[in-house]
N, C-alpha and C positions, 0 to 999 in steps of 0.2 A: 358214843362208844361203838367200837367195831365188834359186833356180836357174830362171830364166825359160825356158831351153831345155828343161829337163825338164818344166816346167809346160805348155809348148806341145804336148808329146806327149800330154797328157791330152785335147786337143781335136782330134777327127778331122777337122774342117773344114780344118785346115791341111795335110792330105795332098792336098787338092784343088788342082789347078792352075787359074788364071784366065787365059784367053787365053794359054795355054802358059807362063805366068809363075807364080812362087811367089805364094801368096795373102797379100797385104799388106792385112789387114783393119783399117781405121781408121774404123769406123762403130759402135763399141760404144755410143756415146751414144744411138743410135737403138734398137739391140737387140744384146745381147751374144751371143757364141757359147756353146755348151754343152759342158761336159766330158763324157767318156764315162760317168762315174759317174751323171750326171743322166739321160742317155739310157738307161742300163741300168735305173735305178730306175723310169723310166716304162714301159719295155717289160716289165720283170718284174712290175710291178703289174697291167698289163693281161693278161699271159699266165698269171700264177700265183696271183693273189690278189684279183682284182677282184670287187666287189659294191657295193651301195649302203650308205651309212653310216647309223648311228643307227637304233635300234629293231629292227634285224634280229636275231632270236634264233637265229642259226645261225653256224657257225664263220667262214665267209668274211666275213660282215658285221661280226662282232665284231672280227675281226683288222684289217680295213681301217679300221673306226671308230677303233680304238686308234692306228693309224698316222696317220690324219688329225688326230686330236687331238694326237698327238705332234709333228706338223708345226707346230701352233700353238705348242707349247712351244719348238720350235727357233727360231721367230720371236721368241718372248719372250726367249730367250737372246741372239739376234742384236741385239736393240734394248735389252736389259736393262729390260724392263717389270716392273712390280711383280707382275703375275700374268698368266697366259695368257688369262684372260677379257677382257683389254684388247685382244686381237688379233681383228680382224674380217677374214675373207677376202673379197675382192672380185674383180672381173674384172681390174682394173688400177688404177693410181693415179688415173686419170681418174674411174673410178666411185667410188673412195674419197672424192675431193674433192666429187663430186656428191652423195654420201651425206650428207656434213656439211652442204652447202648446203641440201639438200632436207629435212633433219630438224632439226638444231640451228638452222640459219639461219632456216627458216620459223617455228620455234617461238619463238626468242628475239630475233630482230632486228625492229626497228620502224622507222618512217619518221623518227624523231628520232635514230637511231643512225648511226654511221660505221663503215665497213669499210676497212682500209688494205691495199693490195697494192703491188707495186713495178713499175717499168718492165721488170724482168728476167723477168716471168712468162711461162711457157708458156701457150698458149691454155686448157689444162685448169684453170689457176688464175686465169683472167681471165674467160672466158665464163660460167661458172656464177654468178659474183658479179654480172656485168652483168645476166643474166637475172633474178636474185633482186632486184637493185636496182630493175629496171623493175616487178617485181611488188609489192614492199613499199614502195619509195620512200626507202630510206636513202641516204646519200651514200657513193659509192665514191671513195676518195681514192687517188691514184697517187703513190707516193714516187719522186722522180726519182733517177737515178744520175748519176755524173760522166762526163765525156767518154771516159775510159779504161775505163769499165764498172764502176768501183768503186762499192760501196754507200756512200751518204752517211749515216752514222749521225746526224749533227747535224740534217740535213734531216728524217730520220725522226722523231727525238725531238721536233722542233718540231711535227710533225703530230699527235702523240698528244694526246688530250684526254679529258675525262670522258665524251664521247660515243662514244669508240672502243670498240666491242664485240668486234671481231675483227681480228686481223692475220693475213693469209694470204700466205705468201711462200716462194720456193724457197730451199733450203739451198745450192744451187749452180746457176748458170745453165747451161742446156743449149746456149746459143749462145756465150756469152763465157767460160764457165768460172769466173766470179767466185764465190768462196766467201763467204757472208755471215756476219757475227759473230753467230751465233744466240743465244748465251747473253746477250749484251748486249741484243739486240732483245727476247728473251722477258722478261727481267727488267724492262726499261723498260715493256713492254706490260702486264705484270701489275700494275705500280704504278698504272696508271690503270684497272685492273679488266677489261682486255681479254683474251680468249682468243687463243691462237696456234696456227695450223695451219701445219705445215711440209711443203712438197712436197719430199720427199727422194729423188726418182727418180735424180738424178745423184749426190747426196751419198752415198747408201747404198752405191754401188758403189766409191767411192774412199777412204772413211775410216770408222772405227768411230763408231757412233752410240750414245749412252747417253741414252735419253729421260728417265730419272730425273734425270740430271745436268743436261740441258738444261732440264727442267721444262716442255716444250711440252705443250699440251693435246691436240693431234692431230698425227699424222704419217702420211704416205702414201708408199709406194713400190711399184714394179712388179717382178714376178718375172722378166720377160724381160730386164731390164737387169742383174739380179744373177745372170746365168748360169743362170737357171732357165727353165722353159717359159713360153710365152704363155698368156693366159687366166687368170692368177692375179695378184692384187695384195693389198696389205695396208693396212688402216687401223688405226693405233694410236689409241686414245683413253683418257684417264683414265677409270677405271670409273665414278666418281661422275658424270661428265658423260654417258657413254654411257647410263647408267641413266635419265637424264632425257629421252632422245631417243626420239621415236616411230619405228616401223618405216619403212624406206625402200621395201621392196616387200612384197607380201603373197602368202601361199600356204602350202605345206607347210613343215614343219620350223622354223617361226618362231612357231608358235602354242602356246598353253597349253590353253585350253578353247574348243571351237567348237560352237555350236548354230546353228540356222537363224535365230535372232534376233540373236545377238551373238557376239563373239570376244574372248578375252583373249590377250595376247602373252607370249612367253617372255622370259627375262632376256637381257641381252647375254652373249656375242656372237651367240647363236642368233637373237635378234630381228632381226638385220640380214642373215641368211643364208638367205633364202627359197629354197625348192626344192632340188633336188639340187645340191650344190656342186661346184666343180671339184676333185674328190677326188684324181685322179691328179696334177693340176697342183700341188696343195698338197704332195703327197709329193715331187714333183720339185723344188719350191721349197726344201723343207727340205733335200734332198740338196745343192742348190746352195749354200745358206747354210752348211751343214756343211763343204762344200769350201772356201769362202772362209775360214771360221774356222779350218780345219785349216792353211791356208797362213799364217794370222796376219793379221788386218786391219791391224795396224801395219806388217807387212812389205809388204803390198800398197800401203799409203799411201806408204811410203818409196820403193818401186820406182817408183811413178807420179809422185812428186815429182821424182825424177831424170829421168824421161822429159820431164816438163813443162819443167824447166830446159833440158834439151838441145834440145827442140823450139823453145823460145823463141829460143835462140841461133842454131840452124841456119836457121830460117825467116826470122829478122830479117836474115840475111846475103844473102838472095835479092833482087836488085835488082828493083824494081817490085812487090814483094809487100808488102801492107799487112795487118798483123794487126788484126783487129777485136776489141777487148777486151784490154787489157793491164793489168788490175788486179794489184796487187802480190800479193794473196792469190787465187790461181786454181788450178784443177785441170786435168786433162788433156783439155780441150776447146779446140780452136783453130779459130776462124773467120777467113777471110782472103779477100782479093781480089788479083788480079794485073793490072797495067796491060795494057790492050788485049786481054784474054782474058775472054770472058763466062764466068761460073762454070760454066754447063752445058757449054760447050766444053772447059773445063779438066777437068771431071770425066770427060768422054768420053775424053779423051787419057789421063788417069790410069788409067781402067779398062783401056785397052789394055795398060797396064804391070802389070796385075794388082792395082791399088790400088783399094780400096773407100772412097769418101768420100761425103758427102751434100751436096746442093746445094739452096738455096732459102731460105725464111725459118724453117724448122725449127719450125713450129708456134709461132712467137713473132714474127709479122709486125710488130706495133707496135714491138718492141724492135729488130728489124733496121732498120726505117725510122728509128727514133730515132738509130741509129748512122750513118745516112746512106746506106743501101743498100736495094735491093729483094730482092737475092739474094746470098748469100755461100757459099763453099765451107767445109765443116766437116770437120775430121779429129778424131776422138775416140779415146782410148786405153782399153784394158782391161788386166787383170792379165797378159795374155799378150803384150803388145806389147814391142818391143825398140828400142834405139837404131838398129839396122839398118833397121827399118821406117821410121824417120824419115829416115834417109839415102836410102832408096829413094824416099820421097815427094819429098824435095828435088831429087834427081836428075831425077825425072820432071817436076817443075815447070819446071826449067831446060830440059829437052828440049822441053816444050810451048811455051816462049817462043820457040824457034827457028822455030816455024811461023807466028808472027804478027809 
């Protein structure tokens, strides 16, 4: 049984009052709260076992090197990769996507090629491809979505051609909550010889991911959204692809032989992890993923699906509130506007009620404009949210309406 009240006790942040009200945190889509076990893992590592990893021939270094590499194996288990060497630790998912663009993209894309993204993309999966397009000259094609925020597979399939070399897309929209049919997309892309990169920042939080089943070529997610620390992200890449890619940054820990005249580089993933890595953050991420897997990824998905259905029903009942993005297949991310209330004013009032939401374009400005707005309010759920949180949100929105 998924006992959400018991789970909430694992998160010390919920003991904190916000404006003398209970902490109703509805911004996990931006960054999730941390369970005590993750906090303890980070503190214990710094206080009891910290040293630098790799090559240190003394106890502390050997012990923390083992834990750092075990963290990689935990990510392997979380994503079901073929081997742990397919996991590259980055600073966040943004860096992971930039790594692919700056290495695989620069080496394998040419001006006669095409790259496809969607209207749903976060800036992190838009801007790097724009910059690379301007440098190389390939065509960057944008797959349109339907007015309700649904992914249009037929539109996408018609865009594929023999010139398509990469499809880079979100698994789940951080603004609309739309969940994309990744297996169909990846299969169709591979039929024309294209590689596929999945931005799984939102998807990895809400449902189980099996990269071998999906057969994606690259996948990225951030630790801070999966209940882990900031400063750590993950790039998954099929090993035979990673092995063809040049380094992204240069320095220590990614080299093989160095002379004053030349340098050779290590094999993946070390080739892509220049300098001292985010050691403690990787260990914290592993603990967070272990926590999620301990609860059961299927159980988390079921709980959040119930919240999504409940929120859809309750928010739809509020007069003057318009949900932005109502795709049939969507997760626990709700963007909305309320008649006569500016989103920033609404967020200010909600904050007075102890409710944390996010306002703006959510680093997806073209998408928000495509939906007809410059700014929207976004409430996003985590594994610790409850139906009561949704009730509190709805009550506060109705209270806000009385001021306008």
